[in-house]
NULUMMAR-705991 format. One line per field, with one value per atom (N, C-alpha, C): residue number from 1; atom name; x, y, z. Coordinates in pm, whole numbers, m for minus. Layout:
BEGIN
pos <- (NUM, ...) .
site <- (CA, ...) .
c1 <- (X, ...) .
c2 <- (Y, ...) .
c3 <- (Z, ...) .
//
This chain:
BEGIN
pos <- (1, 1, 1, 2, 2, 2, 3, 3, 3, 4, 4, 4, 5, 5, 5, 6, 6, 6, 7, 7, 7, 8, 8, 8, 9, 9, 9, 10, 10, 10, 11, 11, 11, 12, 12, 12, 13, 13, 13, 14, 14, 14, 15, 15, 15, 16, 16, 16, 17, 17, 17, 18, 18, 18, 19, 19, 19, 20, 20, 20, 21, 21, 21, 22, 22, 22, 23, 23, 23, 24, 24, 24, 25, 25, 25, 26, 26, 26, 27, 27, 27, 28, 28, 28, 29, 29, 29, 30, 30, 30, 31, 31, 31, 32, 32, 32, 33, 33, 33, 34, 34, 34, 35, 35, 35, 36, 36, 36, 37, 37, 37, 38, 38, 38, 39, 39, 39, 40, 40, 40, 41, 41, 41, 42, 42, 42, 43, 43, 43, 44, 44, 44, 45, 45, 45, 46, 46, 46, 47, 47, 47, 48, 48, 48, 49, 49, 49, 50, 50, 50, 51, 51, 51, 52, 52, 52, 53, 53, 53, 54, 54, 54, 55, 55, 55, 56, 56, 56, 57, 57, 57, 58, 58, 58, 59, 59, 59, 60, 60, 60, 61, 61, 61, 62, 62, 62, 63, 63, 63, 64, 64, 64, 65, 65, 65, 66, 66, 66, 67, 67, 67) .
site <- (N, CA, C, N, CA, C, N, CA, C, N, CA, C, N, CA, C, N, CA, C, N, CA, C, N, CA, C, N, CA, C, N, CA, C, N, CA, C, N, CA, C, N, CA, C, N, CA, C, N, CA, C, N, CA, C, N, CA, C, N, CA, C, N, CA, C, N, CA, C, N, CA, C, N, CA, C, N, CA, C, N, CA, C, N, CA, C, N, CA, C, N, CA, C, N, CA, C, N, CA, C, N, CA, C, N, CA, C, N, CA, C, N, CA, C, N, CA, C, N, CA, C, N, CA, C, N, CA, C, N, CA, C, N, CA, C, N, CA, C, N, CA, C, N, CA, C, N, CA, C, N, CA, C, N, CA, C, N, CA, C, N, CA, C, N, CA, C, N, CA, C, N, CA, C, N, CA, C, N, CA, C, N, CA, C, N, CA, C, N, CA, C, N, CA, C, N, CA, C, N, CA, C, N, CA, C, N, CA, C, N, CA, C, N, CA, C, N, CA, C, N, CA, C, N, CA, C, N, CA, C, N, CA, C) .
c1 <- (16019, 16157, 16249, 16357, 16449, 16538, 16558, 16643, 16790, 16864, 17006, 17084, 17184, 17274, 17390, 17397, 17504, 17609, 17734, 17844, 17951, 18033, 18140, 18260, 18353, 18478, 18555, 18557, 18629, 18568, 18435, 18366, 18388, 18384, 18408, 18550, 18648, 18786, 18798, 18733, 18737, 18674, 18558, 18489, 18569, 18640, 18718, 18862, 18896, 19030, 19135, 19113, 19205, 19218, 19284, 19304, 19207, 19189, 19107, 19170, 19303, 19372, 19335, 19324, 19282, 19141, 19053, 18915, 18916, 18998, 19007, 19056, 19155, 19207, 19098, 19027, 18922, 18809, 18780, 18678, 18719, 18846, 18894, 18880, 18881, 18869, 18724, 18632, 18491, 18411, 18469, 18396, 18272, 18152, 18030, 18019, 17982, 17962, 17848, 17802, 17690, 17738, 17713, 17742, 17609, 17559, 17431, 17439, 17327, 17327, 17380, 17474, 17532, 17630, 17651, 17741, 17882, 17976, 18115, 18157, 18092, 18127, 18060, 18126, 18068, 18025, 17930, 17881, 17882, 17881, 17887, 17776, 17713, 17618, 17702, 17710, 17799, 17769, 17642, 17604, 17655, 17643, 17692, 17844, 17912, 18058, 18101, 18035, 18069, 18045, 17936, 17909, 18019, 18058, 18162, 18294, 18326, 18452, 18454, 18342, 18333, 18351, 18284, 18295, 18435, 18493, 18628, 18730, 18718, 18810, 18798, 18676, 18654, 18718, 18701, 18760, 18911, 18972, 19118, 19167, 19096, 19134, 19123, 19018, 19001, 19112, 19151, 19259, 19390, 19416, 19539, 19545, 19430, 19425, 19464, 19438, 19468, 19616, 19689, 19833, 19915) .
c2 <- (5699, 5721, 5634, 5693, 5623, 5525, 5407, 5305, 5344, 5337, 5367, 5245, 5270, 5161, 5160, 5057, 5046, 4950, 4994, 4912, 4893, 4793, 4762, 4853, 4850, 4924, 4883, 4753, 4700, 4749, 4746, 4793, 4943, 5019, 5163, 5191, 5120, 5138, 5107, 5003, 4966, 5074, 5124, 5228, 5357, 5388, 5512, 5492, 5371, 5337, 5378, 5331, 5359, 5233, 5247, 5132, 5135, 5020, 5013, 5097, 5100, 5182, 5329, 5378, 5517, 5540, 5444, 5456, 5466, 5386, 5389, 5526, 5582, 5715, 5821, 5812, 5910, 5900, 5779, 5765, 5845, 5841, 5918, 6068, 6108, 6250, 6294, 6200, 6237, 6174, 6083, 6015, 5948, 5978, 5921, 5770, 5700, 5555, 5513, 5393, 5338, 5208, 5197, 5072, 5021, 4911, 4858, 4828, 4843, 4814, 4674, 4667, 4539, 4482, 4554, 4505, 4559, 4486, 4531, 4588, 4542, 4587, 4720, 4802, 4929, 4922, 5006, 5018, 5166, 5192, 5329, 5354, 5471, 5516, 5592, 5539, 5593, 5740, 5777, 5916, 6008, 5967, 6047, 6061, 5955, 5958, 6061, 6058, 6152, 6296, 6322, 6456, 6499, 6408, 6439, 6471, 6392, 6413, 6549, 6590, 6722, 6832, 6819, 6918, 6921, 6806, 6796, 6858, 6833, 6890, 7042, 7094, 7238, 7298, 7232, 7280, 7285, 7181, 7179, 7290, 7315, 7422, 7558, 7580, 7707, 7726, 7619, 7627, 7664, 7610, 7641, 7787, 7847, 7988, 8078, 8031, 8109, 8104, 8007, 7992, 8101) .
c3 <- (1439, 1478, 1390, 1345, 1255, 1332, 1275, 1336, 1322, 1430, 1429, 1381, 1299, 1259, 1357, 1439, 1537, 1485, 1489, 1438, 1545, 1526, 1621, 1598, 1693, 1682, 1557, 1532, 1417, 1286, 1279, 1159, 1139, 1247, 1238, 1188, 1242, 1197, 1049, 1004, 862, 775, 817, 738, 731, 838, 842, 796, 757, 711, 814, 936, 1046, 1132, 1245, 1333, 1450, 1512, 1633, 1743, 1748, 1848, 1833, 1710, 1687, 1739, 1718, 1767, 1919, 1985, 2131, 2178, 2112, 2148, 2126, 2014, 1986, 2088, 2136, 2242, 2365, 2400, 2516, 2493, 2367, 2330, 2309, 2325, 2317, 2205, 2129, 2023, 2083, 2030, 2089, 2065, 2170, 2160, 2250, 2231, 2308, 2372, 2502, 2573, 2628, 2573, 2623, 2773, 2844, 2988, 3017, 3108, 3146, 3045, 2938, 2834, 2848, 2794, 2795, 2661, 2556, 2422, 2392, 2312, 2273, 2127, 2095, 1958, 1922, 1792, 1743, 1644, 1655, 1555, 1452, 1331, 1229, 1199, 1192, 1165, 1276, 1402, 1515, 1510, 1471, 1460, 1354, 1239, 1133, 1176, 1248, 1300, 1396, 1487, 1584, 1514, 1414, 1342, 1274, 1217, 1153, 1256, 1369, 1476, 1534, 1557, 1613, 1518, 1390, 1292, 1290, 1297, 1300, 1424, 1540, 1665, 1657, 1599, 1585, 1495, 1386, 1295, 1362, 1441, 1513, 1615, 1684, 1784, 1717, 1600, 1528, 1488, 1455, 1417, 1534, 1657, 1777, 1814, 1763, 1797, 1734) .
//
């Protein structure tokens, strides 16, 4: 089984050249994240985030076509 690279909100924001606030908003919209049992901090699997962003972008484009 392949080891997942888990990164923090801050690291994700840096990699995506965005703000932590944007990451928080995207989490509310379904951005996948991992919260370890009993933990307060969240972590992100970068590969899963990129997949979600591709799917989310496709969904937004399809919705615009329907308008």
